[in-house]
C-alpha angles and dihedrals in degrees: 000000000000091000092054090048090052090048092050091048092051091047091051092050092049090049094054097037095090090054094051090047089051091049092047092048092051102041089096094038120146109264098203133034138185117213114196111197120186103142119116090205110116093214093047090050089048094050091048089054094044091053093043091053091045092052089049090051088052090056105266123136102237123206118186125199112196115201135178113344091352087071086075089075088072095054121109087223094052115140129172139150114279117250124229142266094034096028095229132128125235087249091056089049090051090053089050090052091052090052088054090056099266120142128226133188134176115231118264091251097051102081099037090052097046138057091255136095135196090274089063092062122093118252113280097030118111138181116265120234116213096232091053094046093045088051091054092046092051096044107106090208092061118072115212124213124186130203 
């Protein structure tokens, strides 16, 4: 009886060990991130959005700066082939991130150097101002990722 109790206790500890390791590894996790996306590659855009959504689901405040052709993800008229395995586009993933509370902005040069205006952007996407973006990039509490 005592042996089976010990075995059950060991099995229970082994079962919860990965969760406590995960919690320990993330107790000092970065709370806010800045993702700078400028690639025109569909798969790179998709991976940036997958990771951004995943970080948001793990509790991080995610800010996205869309530059150059990646700014197109924020357009109401955005169309692209869906990516497997979930059959969604990077633009759809961006919209999902916004619904989770993430923030997205197109770079300050995007609209003036395109045929688009603020009215062409989806709801919730703004235009980045260099002082604000530089402040986020220099903030040691915000980790910056570039794609």
